C-alpha positions as CSV (number, residue, x, y, z in Angstrom):
1,M,-104.0,-17.6,-82.6
2,S,-105.6,-16.3,-79.5
3,S,-105.3,-12.6,-79.0
4,A,-103.5,-12.6,-75.6
5,P,-100.7,-14.8,-74.3
6,V,-101.8,-17.5,-71.9
7,I,-100.0,-19.8,-69.5
8,A,-101.1,-23.4,-70.3
9,S,-100.3,-26.4,-68.1
10,I,-99.6,-29.7,-69.8
11,G,-99.5,-33.1,-68.2
12,L,-97.0,-35.6,-69.7
13,G,-96.9,-39.3,-69.1
14,A,-95.3,-42.4,-70.6
15,N,-94.9,-46.0,-69.7
16,L,-93.6,-47.8,-72.8
17,G,-90.0,-47.9,-73.9
18,D,-87.6,-45.4,-72.3
19,A,-90.3,-43.4,-70.7
20,Q,-88.0,-41.1,-68.8
21,T,-86.2,-40.0,-72.0
22,T,-89.5,-39.7,-73.8
23,V,-91.0,-37.3,-71.3
24,Q,-87.8,-35.2,-71.2
25,R,-87.7,-35.1,-75.1
26,A,-91.4,-34.2,-75.2
27,I,-90.9,-31.3,-72.8
28,V,-88.3,-29.9,-75.2
29,A,-90.6,-30.5,-78.2
30,L,-93.4,-28.5,-76.5
31,G,-91.2,-25.5,-77.0
32,S,-91.2,-26.0,-80.7
33,F,-94.9,-25.4,-81.1
34,P,-95.7,-22.1,-83.0
35,H,-95.9,-19.0,-80.7
36,T,-95.1,-21.1,-77.7
37,T,-92.3,-21.2,-75.0
38,V,-91.8,-23.6,-72.2
39,V,-91.6,-21.4,-69.1
40,A,-91.5,-24.1,-66.3
41,Q,-91.4,-27.8,-65.8
42,S,-91.7,-30.1,-62.8
43,S,-89.5,-32.8,-61.7
44,L,-90.1,-36.2,-63.2
45,F,-92.2,-38.5,-61.1
46,R,-92.9,-42.3,-61.1
47,S,-96.5,-43.4,-60.5
48,A,-98.5,-46.7,-60.8
49,P,-101.1,-46.9,-63.5
50,I,-104.6,-46.0,-62.3
51,D,-107.5,-48.0,-63.8
52,A,-105.0,-49.8,-66.1
53,V,-102.3,-52.4,-66.2
54,G,-98.7,-52.1,-67.3
55,D,-95.5,-50.6,-66.2
56,D,-95.3,-47.6,-63.9
57,F,-95.6,-44.2,-65.6
58,V,-93.1,-41.4,-65.7
59,N,-95.0,-38.2,-65.3
60,A,-94.3,-34.4,-65.3
61,V,-96.1,-31.1,-65.9
62,A,-94.9,-28.3,-68.1
63,Q,-96.2,-24.8,-68.3
64,L,-96.2,-23.0,-71.6
65,H,-96.5,-19.4,-72.6
66,T,-98.5,-19.4,-75.8
67,T,-100.7,-17.3,-78.1
68,L,-102.2,-20.4,-79.6
69,S,-105.9,-21.0,-78.9
70,A,-106.8,-23.9,-76.7
71,Q,-108.0,-25.9,-79.7
72,Q,-104.8,-25.1,-81.7
73,L,-102.8,-26.2,-78.7
74,L,-104.8,-29.4,-78.4
75,A,-104.1,-30.2,-82.1
76,E,-100.4,-29.6,-81.5
77,L,-100.4,-32.0,-78.5
78,L,-102.2,-34.7,-80.4
79,Q,-99.8,-34.4,-83.3
80,L,-96.8,-34.6,-80.9
81,E,-98.3,-37.8,-79.4
82,Q,-98.3,-39.3,-82.9
83,V,-94.7,-38.3,-83.5
84,F,-93.8,-40.3,-80.4
85,G,-95.8,-43.3,-81.6
86,R,-98.9,-43.0,-79.5
87,E,-101.5,-45.7,-80.3
88,R,-105.0,-45.5,-78.9
89,S,-105.9,-49.2,-78.9
90,H,-108.2,-49.0,-75.8
91,R,-109.0,-46.7,-72.9
92,N,-106.1,-46.4,-70.5
93,A,-103.8,-48.5,-72.7
94,P,-100.1,-48.3,-72.0
95,R,-98.6,-45.5,-74.0
96,T,-95.4,-44.1,-75.5
97,L,-96.6,-40.6,-74.7
98,D,-99.7,-39.0,-73.2
99,L,-100.2,-35.3,-73.3
100,D,-103.1,-33.6,-71.5
101,L,-104.1,-30.0,-71.6
102,L,-104.7,-29.5,-67.8
103,L,-105.2,-25.7,-67.6
104,F,-105.4,-22.9,-70.1
105,G,-105.0,-19.7,-68.2
106,Q,-108.1,-19.1,-66.1
107,Q,-110.4,-20.4,-68.8
108,E,-113.1,-23.0,-68.3
109,I,-113.8,-24.9,-71.6
110,D,-116.3,-27.6,-72.2
111,T,-116.7,-28.7,-75.8
112,A,-117.1,-32.0,-77.5
113,T,-113.3,-32.3,-77.9
114,L,-111.9,-30.4,-75.0
115,T,-112.6,-30.0,-71.3
116,V,-110.4,-27.6,-69.3
117,P,-109.6,-27.7,-66.5
118,H,-108.9,-31.4,-67.2
119,P,-111.7,-33.3,-65.5
120,R,-109.4,-35.6,-63.5
121,L,-106.7,-33.0,-62.6
122,T,-107.7,-32.9,-58.9
123,Q,-108.2,-36.7,-58.7
124,R,-104.7,-37.8,-59.8
125,A,-101.5,-37.3,-57.8
126,F,-99.4,-37.6,-61.0
127,T,-100.9,-34.4,-62.3
128,L,-101.7,-32.5,-59.1
129,I,-98.3,-32.9,-57.3
130,P,-96.1,-31.9,-60.3
131,L,-98.4,-28.9,-60.9
132,L,-98.1,-27.8,-57.3
133,Q,-94.3,-28.2,-57.5
134,I,-94.3,-25.6,-60.3
135,D,-96.9,-23.3,-58.6
136,P,-97.8,-24.1,-55.0
137,L,-100.5,-21.3,-55.0
138,I,-102.1,-22.2,-58.3
139,V,-105.9,-21.9,-58.4
140,I,-107.9,-24.2,-60.6
141,P,-110.7,-22.3,-62.4
142,G,-114.1,-23.1,-61.0
143,R,-112.6,-25.4,-58.4
144,G,-110.4,-23.4,-56.1
145,A,-106.9,-23.7,-54.7
146,A,-105.1,-26.8,-56.1
147,H,-103.4,-27.6,-52.7
148,A,-106.9,-28.2,-51.2
149,F,-107.2,-31.4,-53.3
150,V,-103.9,-33.0,-52.0
151,P,-105.7,-35.0,-49.2
152,D,-107.9,-36.5,-52.0
153,V,-104.8,-38.1,-53.7
154,A,-102.8,-38.9,-50.6
155,G,-103.3,-42.6,-51.0
156,Q,-101.9,-42.7,-54.6
157,S,-98.3,-43.8,-55.0
158,I,-96.0,-41.1,-56.6
159,Q,-92.2,-40.8,-56.3
160,K,-89.9,-38.1,-57.5
161,I,-87.2,-39.5,-59.7
162,I,-85.3,-36.4,-60.9
């Protein structure tokens, strides 16, 4: 475990099967991780796939209060994807569940297995808009105020569903 509690932001997405139910169930499941509590969640949004084919995605962002390390949290996220039947047949393949560690407190992490802030966080409406819904004043470590990136994603289709 890490020594101090951290607020981590997790991006969720799905576009196979009952994607809306899957994302809702996954948010609940995040709270079952050791030493972790879900403290906030965005609405669910529908977005078209980017650099991929397939059905629209259902996306959301959840914030967790955790004492897990970033690597421990990543391992839990990958395991949860497997529980939901995630297959990694090719890059940007349709998926039953995709979980991304977007932010981990104010930390900047760059290892072979993890980059935080998520490298495409500010380039994707389906992560940026739900994150801003939870915290309109959030600052992305090393990049600045998240709201400053909204014009960069203005052309991407995203629709609130619930």
